[in-house]
SERO-4910 file (N, C-alpha, C, O; in steps of 0.05 Angstrom, whole numbers):
BEGIN
 pado doro    nc1    nc2    nc3   cac1   cac2   cac3    cc1    cc2    cc3    oc1    oc2    oc3
  Unk    A   -318   2608  -3283   -331   2584  -3275   -339   2585  -3245   -323   2594  -3229
  Unk    A   -363   2577  -3239   -371   2578  -3211   -362   2553  -3197   -358   2532  -3208
  Unk    A   -358   2556  -3171   -349   2534  -3154   -373   2518  -3146   -395   2528  -3142
  Unk    A   -370   2491  -3144   -392   2475  -3134   -400   2482  -3106   -383   2490  -3090
  Unk    A   -425   2478  -3100   -435   2484  -3073   -430   2460  -3055   -435   2437  -3063
  Unk    A   -419   2465  -3032   -415   2444  -3012   -442   2431  -3006   -461   2445  -3002
  Unk    A   -443   2404  -3006   -469   2391  -3002   -482   2398  -2975   -507   2399  -2974
  Unk    A   -467   2403  -2955   -479   2410  -2929   -491   2438  -2930   -513   2443  -2919
  Unk    A   -478   2456  -2944   -489   2483  -2948   -514   2482  -2965   -533   2496  -2960
  Unk    A   -513   2465  -2986   -536   2462  -3003   -560   2451  -2987   -583   2460  -2991
  Unk    A   -555   2432  -2970   -576   2420  -2954   -588   2441  -2935   -613   2441  -2931
  Unk    A   -571   2458  -2923   -582   2479  -2906   -600   2498  -2921   -620   2507  -2911
  Unk    A   -592   2504  -2946   -608   2522  -2963   -636   2510  -2969   -656   2524  -2969
  Unk    A   -636   2484  -2973   -662   2471  -2979   -681   2472  -2956   -705   2476  -2960
  Unk    A   -671   2470  -2932   -688   2472  -2909   -709   2450  -2908   -705   2427  -2917
  Unk    A   -732   2457  -2897   -754   2438  -2895   -769   2435  -2922   -773   2454  -2936
  Unk    A   -777   2410  -2928   -791   2405  -2953   -815   2387  -2949   -818   2374  -2929
  Unk    A   -831   2387  -2970   -855   2371  -2970   -859   2359  -2998   -854   2372  -3018
  Unk    A   -868   2334  -2999   -875   2321  -3025   -903   2331  -3033   -921   2333  -3017
  Unk    A   -905   2336  -3059   -931   2345  -3070   -939   2331  -3096   -921   2321  -3110
  Unk    A   -963   2329  -3101   -978   2320  -3125   -968   2294  -3137   -970   2290  -3162
  Unk    A   -958   2276  -3122   -948   2250  -3133   -971   2234  -3146   -968   2226  -3169
  Unk    A   -992   2229  -3131  -1014   2213  -3142  -1039   2230  -3144  -1061   2218  -3146
  Unk    A  -1037   2256  -3145  -1059   2274  -3148  -1071   2270  -3176  -1056   2268  -3195
  Unk    A  -1097   2270  -3179  -1109   2268  -3206  -1103   2292  -3223  -1111   2293  -3247
  Unk    A  -1089   2312  -3213  -1082   2336  -3228  -1066   2329  -3253  -1067   2343  -3273
  Unk    A  -1051   2307  -3252  -1035   2299  -3275  -1052   2290  -3298  -1044   2293  -3321
  Unk    A  -1076   2280  -3292  -1094   2272  -3314  -1112   2295  -3322  -1118   2298  -3346
  Unk    A  -1121   2311  -3303  -1139   2333  -3309  -1136   2355  -3288  -1140   2350  -3264
  Unk    A  -1128   2379  -3297  -1124   2401  -3278  -1150   2407  -3262  -1149   2414  -3239
  Unk    A  -1173   2403  -3275  -1198   2410  -3262  -1205   2390  -3240  -1221   2396  -3222
  Unk    A  -1194   2366  -3241  -1199   2345  -3221  -1178   2345  -3199  -1181   2329  -3180
  Unk    A  -1158   2360  -3202  -1136   2360  -3183  -1143   2370  -3156  -1159   2389  -3153
  Unk    A  -1131   2358  -3135  -1136   2368  -3108  -1117   2391  -3101  -1124   2409  -3087
  Unk    A  -1093   2391  -3113  -1073   2412  -3108  -1082   2437  -3123  -1087   2436  -3147
  Unk    A  -1083   2459  -3108  -1091   2485  -3120  -1069   2505  -3114  -1052   2501  -3097
  Unk    A  -1070   2528  -3128  -1050   2549  -3124  -1048   2558  -3095  -1027   2563  -3085
  Unk    A  -1071   2559  -3081  -1071   2568  -3053  -1054   2550  -3035  -1043   2559  -3015
  Unk    A  -1051   2524  -3043  -1036   2506  -3026  -1007   2512  -3025   -993   2507  -3005
  Unk    A   -996   2523  -3047   -968   2531  -3047   -962   2553  -3027   -942   2552  -3013
  Unk    A   -981   2572  -3025   -978   2593  -3005   -980   2582  -2977   -965   2590  -2960
  Unk    A   -999   2563  -2973  -1002   2551  -2947   -977   2535  -2939   -969   2535  -2915
  Unk    A   -965   2522  -2958   -940   2507  -2952   -918   2526  -2943   -904   2520  -2924
  Unk    A   -916   2548  -2957   -895   2568  -2950   -901   2580  -2922   -883   2583  -2906
  Unk    A   -926   2586  -2917   -934   2598  -2892   -929   2579  -2869   -926   2587  -2846
  Unk    A   -930   2553  -2875   -926   2532  -2854   -896   2529  -2848   -889   2513  -2830
  Unk    A   -879   2543  -2862   -850   2543  -2856   -834   2525  -2873   -810   2520  -2867
  Unk    A   -845   2515  -2895   -829   2498  -2913   -814   2516  -2933   -823   2538  -2940
  Unk    A   -791   2506  -2941   -773   2521  -2960   -773   2509  -2988   -767   2523  -3007
  Unk    A   -780   2484  -2990   -781   2472  -3017   -803   2451  -3019   -813   2441  -2999
  Unk    A   -810   2446  -3044   -831   2426  -3051   -818   2406  -3070   -807   2414  -3090
  Unk    A   -821   2381  -3063   -811   2359  -3081   -835   2351  -3098   -853   2338  -3088
  Unk    A   -834   2357  -3123   -855   2351  -3142   -850   2322  -3151   -832   2317  -3166
  Unk    A   -867   2304  -3142   -864   2276  -3149   -873   2271  -3177   -895   2276  -3185
  Unk    A   -854   2260  -3193   -859   2256  -3221   -862   2226  -3228   -847   2210  -3218
  Unk    A   -882   2221  -3244   -887   2193  -3254   -893   2195  -3284   -915   2188  -3292
  Unk    A   -875   2205  -3300   -881   2211  -3328   -887   2186  -3345   -901   2188  -3365
  Unk    A   -877   2163  -3337   -880   2139  -3354   -909   2131  -3355   -917   2117  -3374
  Unk    A   -925   2138  -3336   -954   2132  -3337   -968   2149  -3358   -991   2143  -3365
  Unk    A   -955   2169  -3368   -968   2188  -3387   -954   2189  -3413   -955   2209  -3428
  Unk    A   -940   2168  -3420   -926   2166  -3446   -945   2159  -3468   -964   2143  -3464
  Unk    A   -940   2170  -3492   -955   2162  -3515   -946   2134  -3525   -928   2122  -3513
  Unk    A   -958   2125  -3546   -952   2099  -3556   -927   2100  -3575   -918   2121  -3582
  Unk    A   -918   2076  -3582   -894   2073  -3599   -901   2085  -3627   -925   2085  -3634
  Unk    A   -883   2095  -3642   -854   2095  -3636   -844   2120  -3622   -821   2122  -3615
  Unk    A   -862   2140  -3618   -853   2165  -3607   -848   2164  -3577   -829   2175  -3566
  Unk    A   -866   2151  -3562   -865   2149  -3533   -863   2178  -3521   -847   2182  -3502
  Unk    A   -877   2196  -3532   -875   2224  -3522   -894   2228  -3498   -915   2216  -3495
  Unk    A   -885   2246  -3480   -901   2253  -3457   -924   2272  -3466   -919   2289  -3482
  Unk    A   -947   2268  -3455   -970   2284  -3462   -965   2314  -3456   -955   2320  -3434
  Unk    A   -972   2332  -3474   -968   2360  -3469   -982   2370  -3444   -971   2388  -3430
  Unk    A  -1005   2360  -3437  -1019   2369  -3413  -1003   2362  -3388  -1004   2377  -3368
  Unk    A   -988   2340  -3388   -971   2332  -3366   -949   2353  -3362   -944   2362  -3340
  Unk    A   -937   2361  -3384   -915   2381  -3383   -927   2408  -3374   -913   2423  -3359
  Unk    A   -951   2415  -3383   -963   2440  -3374   -968   2440  -3344   -965   2460  -3330
  Unk    A   -977   2417  -3333   -981   2415  -3304   -955   2418  -3289   -954   2431  -3269
  Unk    A   -934   2406  -3300   -907   2408  -3287   -898   2438  -3287   -889   2448  -3267
  Unk    A   -901   2451  -3310   -894   2479  -3312   -910   2496  -3292   -899   2514  -3279
  Unk    A   -936   2490  -3289   -953   2504  -3270   -943   2500  -3241   -941   2520  -3226
  Unk    A   -936   2476  -3234   -927   2470  -3207   -901   2484  -3201   -897   2495  -3179
  Unk    A   -882   2484  -3220   -856   2498  -3216   -861   2528  -3213   -849   2541  -3196
  Unk    A   -878   2539  -3230   -884   2568  -3229   -897   2575  -3202   -891   2596  -3191
  Unk    A   -915   2558  -3192   -928   2563  -3166   -907   2563  -3143   -908   2579  -3125
  Unk    A   -888   2545  -3145   -866   2544  -3125   -851   2570  -3126   -846   2583  -3105
  Unk    A   -843   2579  -3150   -828   2603  -3152   -843   2628  -3142   -832   2645  -3129
  Unk    A   -869   2629  -3149   -885   2652  -3141   -888   2653  -3110   -893   2675  -3099
  Unk    A   -885   2631  -3097   -890   2630  -3068   -864   2626  -3052   -864   2620  -3029
  Unk    A   -841   2631  -3065   -816   2630  -3051   -807   2602  -3043   -792   2599  -3024
  Unk    A   -816   2582  -3058   -808   2554  -3052   -788   2545  -3074   -791   2551  -3097
  Unk    A   -768   2530  -3065   -750   2517  -3085   -766   2493  -3095   -778   2478  -3080
  Unk    A   -765   2488  -3121   -778   2465  -3133   -757   2443  -3138   -737   2448  -3152
  Unk    A   -762   2420  -3127   -745   2397  -3131   -760   2377  -3149   -782   2369  -3142
  Unk    A   -747   2370  -3171   -760   2351  -3190   -747   2324  -3187   -754   2305  -3201
***
């Protein structure tokens, strides 16, 4: 069993962070989104260590009785996490 990480040590590892794509139209349509793959590289080059991906899933729920999140929303989330990983950023959800 692994030992829990001390919160102060964990905070040091997170380093500097930036909020991304909270109200970006990318959640509705990837083609209309302002956030692009190149921005993740620029964030890392600017000295940031993590990106906080702002989530608002309830705006994209289907109707009753399933109330499921739209597959395109999940695809966008997967893309953002993958871009963080490819650019050496920790992804905070």
